[in-house]
Wavefront OBJ file of the C-alpha trace (Angstrom):
o trace
v 53.439 -8.805 -47.588
v 54.028 -8.580 -43.863
v 52.214 -5.224 -43.793
v 49.044 -6.735 -45.253
v 49.032 -9.524 -42.706
v 49.366 -7.114 -39.783
v 46.490 -4.962 -41.062
v 44.236 -7.969 -41.501
v 45.147 -9.222 -38.028
v 44.299 -5.876 -36.378
v 40.916 -5.805 -38.121
v 40.329 -9.353 -36.919
v 41.137 -8.530 -33.287
v 39.015 -5.362 -33.428
v 36.051 -7.313 -34.814
v 36.568 -9.979 -32.174
v 36.596 -7.444 -29.329
v 33.504 -5.680 -30.726
v 31.658 -9.002 -30.956
v 32.716 -9.849 -27.390
v 31.458 -6.453 -26.165
v 28.140 -6.963 -27.978
v 27.734 -10.406 -26.390
v 28.477 -8.981 -22.942
v 25.961 -6.166 -23.469
v 23.341 -8.688 -24.622
v 23.949 -10.788 -21.496
v 23.642 -7.729 -19.226
v 20.367 -6.768 -20.897
v 19.023 -10.316 -20.547
v 19.900 -10.308 -16.837
v 18.247 -6.926 -16.354
v 15.085 -8.087 -18.122
v 14.969 -11.198 -15.923
v 15.315 -9.088 -12.772
v 12.580 -6.718 -13.926
v 10.243 -9.651 -14.605
v 10.879 -11.040 -11.116
v 10.253 -7.627 -9.621
v 7.002 -7.314 -11.573
v 5.830 -10.736 -10.363
v 6.574 -9.784 -6.763
v 4.679 -6.512 -7.148
v 1.664 -8.267 -8.691
v 1.684 -10.858 -5.918
v 1.814 -8.129 -3.277
v -1.003 -6.192 -4.964
v -3.196 -9.300 -5.050
v -2.442 -10.029 -1.387
v -3.167 -6.437 -0.361
v -6.394 -6.286 -2.353
v -7.573 -9.546 -0.770
v -6.630 -8.176 2.623
v -8.548 -4.970 1.879
v -11.711 -6.782 0.845
v -11.500 -8.926 3.961
v -11.369 -5.791 6.088
v -14.331 -4.252 4.304
v -16.487 -7.329 4.698
v -16.300 -7.722 8.434
v -16.224 -4.885 10.943
v -13.303 -4.466 13.261
v -13.362 -5.715 16.838
v -13.622 -2.208 18.222
v -16.569 -1.260 16.013
v -18.356 -4.509 16.919
v -17.715 -3.808 20.608
v -19.079 -0.278 20.260
v -22.138 -1.542 18.375
v -22.801 -4.205 21.033
v -22.463 -1.617 23.775
v -24.838 0.734 21.955
v -27.430 -2.008 21.546
v -27.138 -2.926 25.223
v -27.760 0.686 26.227
v -30.635 1.110 23.774
v -32.345 -2.300 23.434
v -35.419 -0.930 21.618
v -33.307 0.316 18.747
v -34.770 3.807 18.888
v -32.794 6.596 17.358
v -30.892 8.917 19.581
v -30.967 12.667 19.421
v -27.555 12.697 17.792
v -25.933 14.386 20.764
v -22.731 13.077 22.159
v -23.129 11.717 25.671
v -20.622 14.136 27.160
v -22.420 17.172 25.759
v -25.686 16.306 27.507
v -23.986 16.536 30.877
v -22.371 19.828 30.040
v -25.707 21.246 28.797
v -27.406 20.144 32.031
v -24.715 21.805 34.099
v -25.112 25.010 32.043
v -28.855 25.000 32.727
v -28.250 24.440 36.438
v -25.758 27.311 36.491
v -28.279 29.599 34.812
v -30.969 28.623 37.348
v -28.698 29.396 40.254
v -27.868 32.822 38.787
v -31.558 33.606 38.384
v -32.415 32.535 41.937
l 1 2 3 4 5 6 7 8 9 10 11 12 13 14 15 16 17 18 19 20 21 22 23 24 25 26 27 28 29 30 31 32 33 34 35 36 37 38 39 40 41 42 43 44 45 46 47 48 49 50 51 52 53 54 55 56 57 58 59 60 61 62 63 64 65 66 67 68 69 70 71 72 73 74 75 76 77 78 79 80 81 82 83 84 85 86 87 88 89 90 91 92 93 94 95 96 97 98 99 100 101 102 103 104 105
C-alpha cells in the first residue's frame, strides 16, 4: 500500500508543478501583451503628433522662404516675371561678352 501512495503523490506534485508553470507562462504572456499595447499607444500618439506637425509645416511657409519672397517682391515690385536666369549668371555672361569684345578690338 505504501507504493500506491508514493505513486499518487508523485503524480500530484508533477501536476502541481505543471499547473504552476502554466500559470507563470500565462502571467508572462499577459505582461508582454500589456507592454505591446503601451508601445502601440505611444507609437500612435507619436504618429498623430508628427502628422499634425507635418500639416502645420505645409500650411505656412518657413521663415527663410518668406524672407526670400519678401526680398524678391522688393526687388521686383511690379510682379513681372524674370527671365529665369540666376543673378550670378547674368554677371558672368556680361563679363564673357566684354572679354569677347576686347579680343575683337
